[in-house]
C-alpha positions in Angstrom: -15.1 4.7 -18.9 -17.2 1.6 -19.2 -17.3 -2.0 -17.8 -16.5 -1.1 -14.2 -19.2 -3.4 -12.9 -18.2 -7.0 -13.7 -20.3 -10.0 -12.7 -19.4 -13.6 -13.6 -22.8 -15.3 -13.4 -21.8 -18.7 -14.7 -25.0 -18.8 -16.8 -25.4 -17.4 -20.3 -28.4 -15.7 -21.7 -29.6 -13.8 -18.6 -31.0 -10.3 -18.4 -29.1 -8.7 -15.5 -28.9 -5.2 -14.0 -27.2 -3.6 -11.0 -28.3 -1.2 -8.3 -25.9 1.1 -6.6 -26.2 2.0 -3.0 -24.2 4.3 -0.8 -23.1 3.2 2.7 -25.6 5.7 4.0 -28.2 3.4 2.5 -29.3 5.7 -0.2 -29.9 4.5 -3.8 -28.6 5.9 -7.1 -31.6 7.0 -9.2 -29.7 8.0 -12.4 -28.8 11.5 -11.3 -28.4 11.5 -7.5 -28.7 9.3 -4.4 -32.1 9.2 -2.7 -33.8 7.4 0.1 -35.1 4.1 -1.2 -38.6 4.3 -2.7 -40.4 1.2 -4.1 -42.2 3.3 -6.7 -38.8 4.5 -8.1 -37.4 1.0 -8.8 -37.4 1.6 -12.5 -35.0 4.5 -12.0 -32.4 2.4 -10.1 -31.3 -0.2 -12.6 -28.0 -0.1 -14.4 -28.1 -2.5 -17.4 -25.5 -5.3 -17.7 -24.5 -6.8 -21.0 -23.1 -10.3 -21.5 -19.7 -10.5 -23.1 -20.5 -12.8 -26.0 -21.6 -16.1 -24.5 -19.1 -16.0 -21.7 -21.6 -15.9 -18.8 -19.7 -12.7 -17.7 -21.8 -9.5 -17.5 -20.5 -6.0 -17.4 -22.0 -2.6 -16.9 -20.9 1.0 -16.5 -20.6 2.6 -13.1 -22.3 6.1 -13.1 -19.6 8.6 -13.9 -21.3 11.4 -12.1 -21.1 9.6 -8.7 -18.6 11.3 -6.3 -15.5 9.5 -5.1 -16.3 7.0 -2.3 -17.1 3.4 -1.4 -20.4 2.0 -2.8 -22.3 -1.3 -2.8 -23.7 -2.9 -5.9 -26.4 -5.6 -6.0 -26.9 -7.6 -9.1 -30.5 -8.6 -10.0 -31.9 -11.1 -12.5 -34.7 -9.5 -14.4 -37.6 -12.1 -14.3 -40.1 -10.4 -16.5 -40.4 -7.9 -19.3 -39.3 -5.0 -17.2 -37.3 -4.4 -14.0 -39.2 -5.1 -10.8 -38.6 -4.7 -7.1 -39.2 -8.5 -6.8 -36.3 -9.4 -9.2 -34.0 -11.7 -7.3 -30.6 -10.6 -6.1 -28.0 -13.1 -7.5 -24.8 -11.3 -6.4 -23.3 -8.2 -4.7 -20.1 -6.5 -4.0 -18.3 -3.2 -3.1 -16.7 -0.7 -5.4 -14.0 1.9 -4.4 -14.7 4.7 -6.8 -12.2 7.6 -7.5 -14.9 9.7 -9.2 -13.8 8.5 -12.6 -12.3 5.0 -12.2 -12.5 2.0 -9.9 -9.7 1.9 -7.4 -7.9 -1.5 -7.1 -6.8 -2.9 -3.8 -3.5 -1.6 -2.5 -0.6 -3.9 -3.1 2.1 -3.3 -0.5 4.7 -5.1 -2.5 4.5 -2.7 -5.4 2.2 0.2 -4.8 3.4 3.5 -3.2 1.8 6.2 -1.1 2.7 9.8 -1.7 2.0 11.6 1.7 1.7 15.4 1.3 0.6 16.1 4.8 0.9 14.6 8.3 -2.1 15.6 10.6 -2.9 18.2 8.0 0.6 19.7 8.1 2.7 19.8 4.9 5.7 21.1 6.7 5.7 18.1 9.1 5.7 15.8 6.0 8.6 17.7 4.5 10.6 17.5 7.8 10.0 13.8 8.1 11.1 13.3 4.5 14.3 15.2 5.1 15.0 13.2 8.3 14.5 9.9 6.6 16.6 10.9 3.6 19.4 11.8 5.9 19.6 8.4 7.6 22.5 6.3 6.6 21.8 2.7 5.6 24.4 0.0 5.0 25.3 -3.7 5.1 28.0 -5.9 6.6 30.9 -6.9 4.4 33.2 -9.7 5.6 35.7 -9.5 2.6 38.6 -8.3 4.8 37.3 -8.7 8.4 35.4 -11.5 10.1 32.5 -9.9 12.1 32.4 -10.4 15.8 29.8 -9.6 18.5 31.5 -6.1 18.9 32.9 -5.2 15.5 32.3 -5.5 11.7 33.2 -3.9 8.4 30.6 -2.4 6.2 30.0 -1.2 2.7 29.9 2.5 3.9 32.3 4.7 1.9 32.9 7.3 4.6 36.7 8.0 4.8 37.0 9.9 8.0 37.6 8.2 11.4 35.1 8.7 14.3 32.4 9.9 11.8 29.7 7.6 13.3 30.8 7.7 16.9 28.1 8.3 19.5 25.4 7.2 17.1 23.7 3.7 17.0 23.2 0.8 14.7 19.7 -0.4 14.2 19.7 -3.9 12.6 17.2 -4.4 9.8 18.1 -8.0 9.0 20.1 -10.9 10.4 20.2 -12.5 13.8 20.2 -9.1 15.5 17.3 -7.7 13.5 15.3 -5.1 15.4 18.1 -4.5 18.0 20.0 -1.3 18.5 23.6 -0.9 19.6 25.7 2.1 20.5 28.7 2.8 18.3 31.8 3.3 20.4 34.2 3.7 17.5 34.2 4.0 13.7 37.3 3.7 11.4 36.9 5.3 8.0 37.5 3.4 4.8 41.1 3.3 3.8 43.6 1.1 1.9 42.2 -2.4 1.3 39.2 -1.9 3.6 35.9 -2.5 1.8 34.2 0.2 3.9 33.9 1.7 7.4 34.6 -0.5 10.4 32.3 -0.1 13.3 32.8 -1.1 16.9 29.6 -1.4 19.0 28.4 -2.4 22.4 28.4 -6.2 22.7 25.7 -7.9 20.6 24.0 -11.2 21.4 25.0 -12.5 17.9 28.0 -11.8 15.6 26.9 -9.9 12.5 26.9 -11.9 9.2 27.9 -10.9 5.7 25.1 -9.0 4.1 23.2 -8.1 7.3 21.6 -4.7 6.8 21.4 -1.9 9.2 20.5 1.8 9.7 22.6 4.4 11.5 20.4 6.4 13.8 20.9 9.2 16.4 22.9 12.4 16.4 26.6 12.6 16.0 28.2 13.9 19.2 31.1 16.4 19.4 
């Protein structure tokens, strides 16, 4: 890999280099991290090259550095060789995987694959099975106008009483975040769009498209 260190200086024609530090305040000397030593400054520099005349300078993060979080200071070389007195003109952190720079996590698109919970793989598998077993649905008002106690859904279950003694946890709509006990469920049949649920009185009538989760354990 190359070009992991990127610095937009805004000025062309500079001679720049980077110095990598760990958060234990040790410095990369080309082969390992060591306690800072003034006499070893010439071992610390990582050369940056300007991309054309763009005023943007890039360098290669050391590939032999272990995965972790590191700090990079950018220095402007003032003389014919690197010197401890070269001014710092920028700095930043790098999340390093051991081979590539890690980008910030984007919750809107990135995913996390959790193989263990508290070091227990079985616990992760059990949680996965539980979540996969939860029934999610939405309100459908095509054939029935929702009230504060009943509404039809898009659930395809055909048997009556299938969801009795469970609960509806609203995920959207005016009742979002609230949970209501299911007193009766009528399976999908005839012209029904889906299961009709009757619940304890809610503060707001459900609306078409409101989403929910069925939670709890079905009683006898």
